[in-house]
N, CA, C and O atoms as a MOPAC input file, in Angstrom:
PM7 MOZYME 1SCF
protein

 N     21.34400 1   -29.85000 1    29.70500 1
 C     22.01500 1   -30.04200 1    28.39000 1
 C     23.41800 1   -29.71700 1    28.45700 1
 O     24.24500 1   -30.46400 1    27.93300 1
 N     23.77600 1   -28.59000 1    29.10200 1
 C     25.05500 1   -28.13000 1    29.20400 1
 C     26.02300 1   -29.24400 1    29.93400 1
 O     27.14900 1   -29.52700 1    29.52400 1
 N     25.46600 1   -29.75600 1    30.94800 1
 C     26.17300 1   -30.76500 1    31.67900 1
 C     26.48400 1   -31.99800 1    30.70100 1
 O     27.58500 1   -32.55000 1    30.71200 1
 N     25.47000 1   -32.37800 1    29.88100 1
 C     25.64000 1   -33.56000 1    29.02300 1
 C     26.68000 1   -33.30300 1    27.94400 1
 O     27.55400 1   -34.14400 1    27.73400 1
 N     26.62100 1   -32.26100 1    27.30800 1
 C     27.56900 1   -31.98900 1    26.25400 1
 C     28.76400 1   -31.38900 1    26.66000 1
 O     29.68000 1   -31.30300 1    25.84300 1
 N     28.91100 1   -30.91300 1    27.92400 1
 C     30.22400 1   -30.42300 1    28.38700 1
 C     30.56000 1   -29.05400 1    27.85800 1
 O     31.72900 1   -28.67200 1    27.81400 1
 N     29.52000 1   -28.28900 1    27.44400 1
 C     29.84800 1   -26.91200 1    26.92000 1
 C     28.56400 1   -26.01600 1    27.16200 1
 O     27.45600 1   -26.54400 1    27.25900 1
 N     28.72800 1   -24.76900 1    27.24900 1
 C     27.56900 1   -23.86900 1    27.40000 1
 C     26.77900 1   -23.75100 1    26.25800 1
 O     27.28000 1   -23.77400 1    25.13400 1
 N     25.45900 1   -23.61300 1    26.47600 1
 C     24.48300 1   -23.27100 1    25.31800 1
 C     24.17000 1   -21.83400 1    25.46800 1
 O     24.41200 1   -21.21800 1    26.50600 1
 N     23.60400 1   -21.28200 1    24.37100 1
 C     23.29500 1   -19.84900 1    24.47400 1
 C     22.13000 1   -19.57200 1    25.46800 1
 O     21.40000 1   -20.47300 1    25.88100 1
 N     22.00800 1   -18.26700 1    25.82300 1
 C     20.88000 1   -17.96100 1    26.72800 1
 C     19.53800 1   -18.26000 1    26.05900 1
 O     19.48000 1   -18.32600 1    24.83100 1
 N     18.53300 1   -18.43100 1    26.77000 1
 C     17.23300 1   -18.86100 1    26.30900 1
 C     16.74400 1   -17.94200 1    25.14000 1
 O     16.12500 1   -18.45700 1    24.20900 1
 N     16.97600 1   -16.72700 1    25.15500 1
 C     16.65400 1   -15.75800 1    24.16000 1
 C     17.32500 1   -15.93500 1    22.85600 1
 O     16.86300 1   -15.40800 1    21.84500 1
 N     18.36600 1   -16.63400 1    22.83900 1
 C     19.13400 1   -16.96400 1    21.60600 1
 C     19.12500 1   -18.55500 1    21.26800 1
 O     19.65800 1   -19.01300 1    20.25700 1
 N     18.50000 1   -19.27900 1    22.17200 1
 C     18.52900 1   -20.69300 1    22.00500 1
 C     17.83200 1   -21.20200 1    20.69200 1
 O     18.33600 1   -22.07000 1    19.97900 1
 N     16.78400 1   -20.66800 1    20.46600 1
 C     16.03400 1   -21.08800 1    19.16500 1
 C     16.96600 1   -20.96600 1    17.89100 1
 O     17.12100 1   -21.89200 1    17.09400 1
 N     17.53500 1   -19.80100 1    17.79100 1
 C     18.46100 1   -19.64800 1    16.64300 1
 C     19.59900 1   -20.53900 1    16.72700 1
 O     20.04400 1   -21.03600 1    15.69300 1
 N     20.13900 1   -20.80300 1    17.90900 1
 C     21.32800 1   -21.73000 1    18.02400 1
 C     20.98600 1   -23.19800 1    17.65600 1
 O     21.83700 1   -23.94700 1    17.17400 1
 N     19.73200 1   -23.57400 1    17.89700 1
 C     19.30100 1   -24.92900 1    17.64700 1
 C     19.09800 1   -25.18000 1    16.18400 1
 O     18.96000 1   -26.34200 1    15.80000 1
 N     19.06700 1   -24.12700 1    15.29200 1
 C     18.71200 1   -24.39900 1    13.89600 1
 C     19.68800 1   -25.20900 1    13.15600 1
 O     19.31300 1   -25.83700 1    12.16600 1
 N     20.94300 1   -25.24900 1    13.56200 1
 C     21.92100 1   -26.07800 1    12.88500 1
 C     22.07100 1   -27.48700 1    13.35500 1
 O     22.78500 1   -28.32900 1    12.81100 1
 N     21.29500 1   -27.67300 1    14.47000 1
 C     21.26700 1   -29.08900 1    15.10900 1
 C     22.52100 1   -29.57700 1    15.74400 1
 O     22.58900 1   -30.72600 1    16.18000 1
 N     23.52500 1   -28.73300 1    15.81000 1
 C     24.90900 1   -29.22900 1    16.40300 1
 C     24.75100 1   -29.63600 1    17.87400 1
 O     25.16600 1   -30.71200 1    18.30500 1
 N     24.12700 1   -28.71200 1    18.61700 1
 C     23.93000 1   -29.04300 1    20.09200 1
 C     23.05900 1   -30.26500 1    20.25200 1
 O     23.28100 1   -31.08400 1    21.14400 1
 N     22.03900 1   -30.39400 1    19.36500 1
 C     21.12600 1   -31.56300 1    19.45600 1
 C     21.86700 1   -32.85900 1    19.07400 1
 O     21.66200 1   -33.90800 1    19.68400 1
 N     22.69400 1   -32.76300 1    18.09700 1
 C     23.57200 1   -34.01600 1    17.69800 1
 C     24.45200 1   -34.34100 1    18.84700 1
 O     24.60900 1   -35.51200 1    19.19400 1
 N     25.06400 1   -33.29400 1    19.48500 1
 C     26.02300 1   -33.51900 1    20.59600 1
 C     25.25800 1   -34.26000 1    21.75800 1
 O     25.73800 1   -35.23000 1    22.34400 1
 N     24.11900 1   -33.75800 1    22.01700 1
 C     23.26400 1   -34.35100 1    23.03200 1
 C     22.95000 1   -35.79400 1    22.74900 1
 O     23.10800 1   -36.68000 1    23.58900 1
 N     22.48300 1   -36.00000 1    21.48700 1
 C     22.24000 1   -37.42600 1    21.05100 1
 C     23.36800 1   -38.28000 1    21.18800 1
 O     23.23100 1   -39.43400 1    21.59400 1
 N     24.55500 1   -37.76500 1    20.85700 1
 C     25.77700 1   -38.56200 1    20.90400 1
 C     26.12100 1   -39.13800 1    22.39200 1
 O     26.70400 1   -40.20100 1    22.60700 1
 N     25.64900 1   -38.23800 1    23.35700 1
 C     25.92700 1   -38.66300 1    24.77300 1
 C     25.12000 1   -39.94900 1    25.10100 1
 O     25.61300 1   -40.86200 1    25.76300 1
 N     23.91000 1   -39.97600 1    24.62600 1
 C     22.94500 1   -41.11600 1    24.91100 1
 C     22.87500 1   -42.20400 1    23.99900 1
 O     22.50000 1   -43.32800 1    24.32900 1
 N     23.30800 1   -41.81200 1    22.61100 1
 C     23.12700 1   -42.92100 1    21.71700 1
 C     24.28700 1   -42.61300 1    20.58800 1
 O     24.00800 1   -42.19000 1    19.46600 1
 N     25.57000 1   -42.87400 1    21.02000 1
 C     26.57700 1   -42.43600 1    20.13300 1
 C     26.57700 1   -43.23900 1    18.76000 1
 O     27.22600 1   -42.80300 1    17.80900 1
 N     25.89400 1   -44.33700 1    18.67100 1
 C     25.82800 1   -45.11300 1    17.48900 1
 C     25.01800 1   -44.32300 1    16.39100 1
 O     25.20900 1   -44.54300 1    15.19500 1
 N     24.12300 1   -43.41200 1    16.83300 1
 C     23.32500 1   -42.67500 1    15.97000 1
 C     23.96900 1   -41.48700 1    15.40100 1
 O     23.40600 1   -40.86500 1    14.50000 1
 N     25.19300 1   -41.10200 1    15.89700 1
 C     25.79300 1   -39.86400 1    15.48100 1
 C     27.35900 1   -40.24800 1    15.08300 1
 O     28.26400 1   -40.14100 1    15.91000 1
 N     27.56600 1   -40.68600 1    13.79200 1
 C     28.86200 1   -41.00700 1    13.41500 1
 C     29.66700 1   -39.68000 1    13.20100 1
 O     30.88800 1   -39.62700 1    13.35400 1
 N     28.95900 1   -38.70700 1    12.86700 1
 C     29.69700 1   -37.37800 1    12.64000 1
 C     28.68800 1   -36.22800 1    12.87400 1
 O     27.48000 1   -36.40400 1    12.72000 1
 N     29.19200 1   -35.11100 1    13.23000 1
 C     28.39100 1   -33.90800 1    13.40700 1
 C     28.83500 1   -32.86300 1    12.33300 1
 O     30.00500 1   -32.49500 1    12.23300 1
 N     27.87600 1   -32.43400 1    11.58200 1
 C     28.22000 1   -31.40900 1    10.59300 1
 C     28.20600 1   -30.04700 1    11.14800 1
 O     27.16200 1   -29.59800 1    11.62200 1
 N     29.36200 1   -29.31300 1    11.12000 1
 C     29.44900 1   -28.07600 1    11.72900 1
 C     29.93100 1   -26.98800 1    10.63700 1
 O     30.88900 1   -27.26200 1     9.91500 1
 N     29.36300 1   -25.93900 1    10.53900 1
 C     29.79700 1   -24.88900 1     9.53900 1
 C     29.12600 1   -23.57900 1    10.15900 1
 O     28.03200 1   -23.62500 1    10.72100 1
 N     29.83500 1   -22.46500 1    10.01800 1
 C     29.27400 1   -21.20000 1    10.56900 1
 C     28.08700 1   -20.78900 1     9.73400 1
 O     27.27500 1   -20.01800 1    10.24300 1
 N     27.90300 1   -21.22200 1     8.51300 1
 C     26.78800 1   -20.72200 1     7.74700 1
 C     25.79100 1   -21.94500 1     7.65500 1
 O     26.15300 1   -23.07700 1     7.33400 1
 N     24.58900 1   -21.61700 1     7.95000 1
 C     23.50600 1   -22.69000 1     7.92800 1
 C     23.38600 1   -23.38600 1     6.50900 1
 O     23.23200 1   -22.67800 1     5.51400 1
 N     23.44800 1   -24.62500 1     6.41600 1
 C     23.45900 1   -25.37400 1     5.19400 1
 C     22.53800 1   -26.59000 1     5.34000 1
 O     22.19500 1   -27.03900 1     6.43400 1
 N     22.15700 1   -27.09800 1     4.13300 1
 C     21.20500 1   -28.21800 1     4.03800 1
 C     21.72700 1   -29.35000 1     4.93900 1
 O     20.95400 1   -30.02700 1     5.61700 1
 N     23.03600 1   -29.53800 1     4.93100 1
 C     23.63300 1   -30.75100 1     5.64300 1
 C     23.48400 1   -30.58700 1     7.17200 1
 O     23.69900 1   -31.54700 1     7.91300 1
 N     23.13100 1   -29.42700 1     7.63000 1
 C     22.84400 1   -29.37600 1     9.09500 1
 C     21.53300 1   -30.22500 1     9.40400 1
 O     21.30900 1   -30.64100 1    10.54100 1
 N     20.74600 1   -30.44000 1     8.41500 1
 C     19.51300 1   -31.29300 1     8.69000 1
 C     19.88200 1   -32.69700 1     9.10800 1
 O     19.08400 1   -33.36300 1     9.76800 1
 N     21.06900 1   -33.17500 1     8.74700 1
 C     21.52700 1   -34.52600 1     9.23200 1
 C     21.61000 1   -34.47600 1    10.73700 1
 O     21.15100 1   -35.40800 1    11.39700 1
 N     22.20100 1   -33.38000 1    11.33700 1
 C     22.26000 1   -33.26400 1    12.80400 1
 C     20.90100 1   -33.30700 1    13.47300 1
 O     20.73700 1   -33.93700 1    14.51800 1
 N     19.93900 1   -32.65000 1    12.88200 1
 C     18.60400 1   -32.62600 1    13.44300 1
 C     17.98100 1   -34.02100 1    13.24500 1
 O     17.33200 1   -34.48100 1    14.18400 1
 N     18.10800 1   -34.69600 1    12.18300 1
 C     17.61200 1   -36.04300 1    11.86300 1
 C     18.11300 1   -36.95100 1    12.97500 1
 O     17.32700 1   -37.69800 1    13.55800 1
 N     19.38300 1   -36.90300 1    13.27600 1
 C     19.85000 1   -37.85200 1    14.23500 1
 C     19.19200 1   -37.66100 1    15.61100 1
 O     18.95900 1   -38.61000 1    16.36000 1
 N     18.90000 1   -36.36800 1    15.90500 1
 C     18.20400 1   -36.14000 1    17.17200 1
 C     16.80200 1   -36.80100 1    17.10400 1
 O     16.42000 1   -37.48400 1    18.05500 1
 N     16.07600 1   -36.63100 1    16.07700 1
 C     14.73800 1   -37.14000 1    15.99100 1
 C     14.78900 1   -38.72800 1    15.93600 1
 O     13.87300 1   -39.36700 1    16.45400 1
 N     15.77700 1   -39.32500 1    15.35700 1
 C     16.04800 1   -40.75100 1    15.39700 1
 C     16.18700 1   -41.18500 1    16.96200 1
 O     15.64200 1   -42.19200 1    17.41400 1
 N     16.91000 1   -40.37800 1    17.65600 1
 C     17.06200 1   -40.64000 1    19.08800 1
 C     15.72300 1   -40.64300 1    19.84100 1
 O     15.44600 1   -41.49500 1    20.68500 1
 N     14.90200 1   -39.62800 1    19.47700 1
 C     13.65400 1   -39.42000 1    20.16900 1
 C     12.80000 1   -40.67700 1    19.90600 1
 O     12.13300 1   -41.19700 1    20.80000 1
 N     12.85000 1   -41.16300 1    18.59300 1
 C     12.07300 1   -42.34400 1    18.26300 1
 C     12.64500 1   -43.51900 1    19.01400 1
 O     11.88200 1   -44.32800 1    19.54100 1
 N     13.92000 1   -43.64600 1    19.08300 1
 C     14.60500 1   -44.79400 1    19.76200 1
 C     14.18600 1   -44.91900 1    21.15700 1
 O     13.96000 1   -46.02500 1    21.64900 1
 N     14.06800 1   -43.76900 1    21.85000 1
 C     13.68100 1   -43.78400 1    23.31500 1
 C     12.12000 1   -43.78600 1    23.47400 1
 O     11.59800 1   -43.71600 1    24.58700 1
 N     11.45500 1   -43.86300 1    22.40000 1
 C     10.00600 1   -44.00500 1    22.34600 1
 C      9.25300 1   -42.84000 1    23.02100 1
 O      8.22700 1   -43.05800 1    23.66600 1
 N      9.75300 1   -41.63500 1    22.87500 1
 C      9.01900 1   -40.54600 1    23.44600 1
 C      7.68700 1   -40.41200 1    22.82100 1
 O      7.59100 1   -40.73700 1    21.63800 1
 N      6.60900 1   -39.96300 1    23.47300 1
 C      5.27200 1   -39.85000 1    22.87900 1
 C      5.38000 1   -38.92600 1    21.57600 1
 O      6.29300 1   -38.11100 1    21.45300 1
 N      4.51400 1   -39.08700 1    20.73800 1
 C      4.47700 1   -38.37600 1    19.47400 1
 C      4.26100 1   -36.88800 1    19.72900 1
 O      4.84600 1   -36.04500 1    19.04800 1
 N      3.42600 1   -36.56900 1    20.70300 1
 C      3.20300 1   -35.17600 1    20.99600 1
 C      4.50900 1   -34.46800 1    21.37900 1
 O      4.72200 1   -33.30500 1    21.03600 1
 N      5.33300 1   -35.15600 1    22.05900 1
 C      6.56600 1   -34.47500 1    22.53100 1
 C      7.52000 1   -34.30200 1    21.28600 1
 O      8.18400 1   -33.27400 1    21.15000 1
 N      7.56000 1   -35.22400 1    20.48800 1
 C      8.35600 1   -35.16500 1    19.25200 1
 C      7.82700 1   -34.08700 1    18.43500 1
 O      8.62300 1   -33.35600 1    17.84500 1
 N      6.56800 1   -33.90200 1    18.33200 1
 C      5.94800 1   -32.73000 1    17.61200 1
 C      6.36600 1   -31.43200 1    18.03600 1
 O      6.64800 1   -30.53200 1    17.24500 1
 N      6.41000 1   -31.32500 1    19.35200 1
 C      6.83800 1   -29.99200 1    20.02600 1
 C      8.28500 1   -29.70200 1    19.61900 1
 O      8.60700 1   -28.55300 1    19.31600 1
 N      9.22800 1   -30.77600 1    19.60300 1
 C     10.58200 1   -30.52500 1    19.13600 1
 C     10.60000 1   -30.10900 1    17.71300 1
 O     11.36500 1   -29.22200 1    17.33400 1
 N      9.72600 1   -30.75800 1    16.85900 1
 C      9.66900 1   -30.38500 1    15.49200 1
 C      9.29300 1   -28.88900 1    15.28900 1
 O      9.89300 1   -28.17000 1    14.49000 1
 N      8.30500 1   -28.48700 1    16.03100 1
 C      7.80400 1   -27.09000 1    16.00700 1
 C      8.96400 1   -26.16500 1    16.39700 1
 O      9.17700 1   -25.14800 1    15.73600 1
 N      9.72300 1   -26.49800 1    17.46300 1
 C     10.82000 1   -25.67300 1    17.94700 1
 C     11.95100 1   -25.63100 1    16.99600 1
 O     12.47000 1   -24.54500 1    16.73900 1
 N     12.40500 1   -26.79700 1    16.41600 1
 C     13.63000 1   -26.82400 1    15.69200 1
 C     13.39900 1   -26.58600 1    14.21400 1
 O     14.19700 1   -25.88300 1    13.59400 1
 N     12.35100 1   -27.13200 1    13.61400 1
 C     12.27600 1   -27.03700 1    12.22400 1
 C     11.43600 1   -25.79500 1    11.78000 1
 O     11.65100 1   -25.28900 1    10.67900 1
 N     10.61600 1   -25.36600 1    12.50400 1
 C      9.70200 1   -24.30800 1    12.07500 1
 C     10.07900 1   -22.93400 1    12.66900 1
 O      9.23000 1   -22.04800 1    12.76300 1
 N     11.31200 1   -22.76700 1    13.05600 1
 C     11.73100 1   -21.48600 1    13.59000 1
 C     11.74800 1   -20.57500 1    12.41400 1
 O     12.24400 1   -21.00000 1    11.37000 1
 N     11.26900 1   -19.38900 1    12.46500 1
 C     11.34100 1   -18.36900 1    11.36100 1
 C     12.79200 1   -17.92800 1    11.26300 1
 O     13.49800 1   -17.78400 1    12.26000 1
 N     13.18900 1   -17.72800 1    10.07300 1
 C     14.50000 1   -17.26800 1     9.95800 1
 C     14.85700 1   -17.05200 1     8.48000 1
 O     15.97700 1   -16.64600 1     8.16800 1

């Protein structure tokens, strides 16, 4: 993921929290499907608009036709993180 987006991601123990805003996921999506990511919403405070970033990632997963079970695992990781 770091190689694709050209920047470091947090260590694994901090990764779940870092994925909550969807910025890294949107950047990753932009590498493979730039047409799905016209803009990336960034703000230091978590806001509802961050869900657009995550939605773009899930659109990408559907576009590449990943099995539904894989998509569900991402949903569990990204959307159901306690916080």
